[in-house]
N, C-alpha and C positions, 0 to 999 in steps of 0.2 A: 401529602400522602396520596398514593396511587388510588384511583377509583376502583372499587370492586365491581366487576360485571357479573351478571348472572346468565348462565347458558344452560338450557335444558338438554338433557341427554337421556338415553335409554340403555339399559343393560343388554348385553348380548352374550350368548353362551358359547358359541363356537369360535375357536381361534384358528389361525393359519391363513395362508394367502388366499385360498379358495373362499373362506368365509369373509375375508376383507373385500374381495372382489364382488361378492354378492351384496354387501352393504353399499358399495359404490354404485352398483347397477340400479339401486333404488334412489340414487341421488343424495345419499347421506355420506358422512365421513366416519370411517372407523377410528377408534382411539383407545387409549388405555390409561388407567389411573394407577400409580404405584407409589410406594414409599410409606413412611410413618410405621414401619415394622408390620405392615399388613399385606395380605395377598394382593397381587395385581387384579384389577377389575376391568373387564372389557366393556367398552361402551360404544355407542354410535351417536353422532350429532348431525343435525340438519346442516346442509351446506350454507344456507342463508344465515344461520345463527352464528357460524364461525367466521365467515368471510369478512364482515365489517370490522371485526376486532383484529384480524390478521392484517388488514389494509392500513391500520393505524401506524404500523411500523414498531409498535411497542408491545406487541402481544406477549412476547417472552418475558416481560417484566410487569405483567398485569395480573393482579389477584383475581381469581375466578371462583365463583360459587357454582358448582355443578349440581343441578337439580336432577337427581337420578331416581326415578320411580318413587317419588315421595320423600326422599332423603336428600340432604344437602352436604356436599363435600367441598371444603375449602382447598383450593389447589392453585398451582401456577403452571402455565404451559412451559414445557422444557424442550420440545422439538416439534417442528411442523415440516412434514414432507410434502414435496410437490411433484406432480407428473412432469417429466422433463420437456415434453413437446408442447402440451397445452397449458402447462403451468397451473394446473388445478391442484387444490389441496387434496391429498390422498390419505393422510394419517396425521393424528395429533397425539402427542404424549403429554400427560399431566403428572406433576409431582404432588402427591397428597401432603398437606401441611398439618402437622399436629400442633398442639398447644405449645407456645414459647419456642417454636421452631425458628431457626435462623438460616437464611438462604443466601447463596451467591447470585447476585443480580447485576446485569450490565446496565448502568445508568448513563444517560446522555449528559454531556457537558455543554453548557451554554455560556455566552460571554455578554457582558453588559457594560455600558458607559464607555464605549470606544471614543466618544467625543471628548471625554475628560482625561484622555491619555496624552500627556505632552509629547511623548515620543512619536505618536501618530501624527500630531500636528506639525512636527518637525520633519516629516517625510519618511518616518520609519515604516517598516513592513511588519505586520502582525502574522506570525507563523503559528497556526494551531497544530499542536503536536498530538493531543489526545481529544478525540471527539466524544469518547465515552470512557468510563472507568468501571471496573468490577468492584462491587462493595458487598460486604456482609450486612444484611438487613434483617430485622425482625420480620416474621411472616405477616404480622399485622401492620407493618409500617414500611412501605417502600417509597422513597422519595421520587417525585416525578423527574427531577433533574438536579444537577449540581451547577450552581451559578457562580461564575468567576467575575469579580469586579475589577475592571481595568483602570479605575480612577488612579491618576498619578503615575502610571506606568511610563518609564523612560526607556530610551534606546539602550540596548544591552542588558535589559532586565528580563528575568525568567520568572514564571509563576509555577510552583509545584503543588502537588496535591496537599502537602503539609501546610501550605499557605492558606488553604480554604477551610473554613469551619464547617465540619460535617454535622448533620443532625445527630441527636442523642441516639446511642445504641447502634450507630452506623459506623463501620470501620472498613479500611481498605483491605482488599484480598491480598494484594502484592505487598511484600515487605520493602520493595524499592519505592523511593520517593518519586513518583511519576511526574515528569514534566508535562504541564498542560498547555502552556503557550509561551512563546518567546517574542521579543520585539527587537528586530535587528535593523541596522542602517541599510538603505537601499544601495546595492552594489552598482557602481558605474562601470560600464564596459569601456575599457581603454582600447582605442584603436591602435593596432600595430602599425609602426612606421612603414611606409611604402618602400620596397626595395628599389635601389637605384637601377635604372634600366641600363643594360650594357650599351656602350658607345657603338653606333652603327658605322660600319666601314663603307666609305663612299663607293658606289658601284664603278666609278671611273678610276678608282685607285689602280695604279700599275704595279705589277710585281717587280720586286728588286731583281736586277740582272744577276744571273748565276755567275759564280766565279769561273774565270777562264781556266781551262785545263792546262797544266804545265806541259810545254813541248818536249817531245822525246829527245834524248841526247843525240847530237849530230844534225838535228834538223835545223832549218834556217831559223835564226832567232834564238836558238837554244844557247844557254850559257856554256862556255868552253869547259871541257872536262878538267877536273882538278889534276894538277901535276902529280904524277905517281899513282894515279888511280888505276885500278885493275881494268884491263880491256874487257869488253863484253864478251861473254862466252860464245864460241862459234856454235852455230846450229849443228846438231848431230846429223851426219850423212844419212841419206835414205838408203835402206837396204834394197838391193836389186833382187 
């Protein structure tokens, strides 16, 4: 079960961008608590109280007891806004959790017993498809992670979310049976055969002699005109 952290906060009465900037100028972080069919409540938190929890990387799936002016509100962070240049926290949204509430939480997926997977020993490649899954969890019970056991996994085998036993009262958000991990054979790159280089023509190769032109009729060496052949036409006289 996720650890419940306690963060002290203070109520604030003014809303809007100007009021939020005033809170930031004091070094605090503006925030809001909403949900459970109650009016939203504006709050401010000290920067040092929020930063360590954000840096864990699991802040949005952590249960928080907000101590606000002597009262305690059970909530879960739903959004953290950052200043784009300095990457400072500038606003936090909290969802108020009522009794028996169920919430959608993103839970990390971890894998164990890789050394007990025969497919990996045979040279297979482990492909992690889902590093986290969205689950419906009771507000008072949020699992830290979902652990997938790879013992006995063979090449060509897949593990889906339905293959993992979830804690009681925890159910998947998606109706699809999500693939968590696959074990595939290592693809071998086949080298393409080298193309045959074109034969080089020797630089000293001589060109074939051109065919001799046929001699004109009547010229020396020309074949005699065929008997009965028509005489060549006389050239037209030039006009004076």
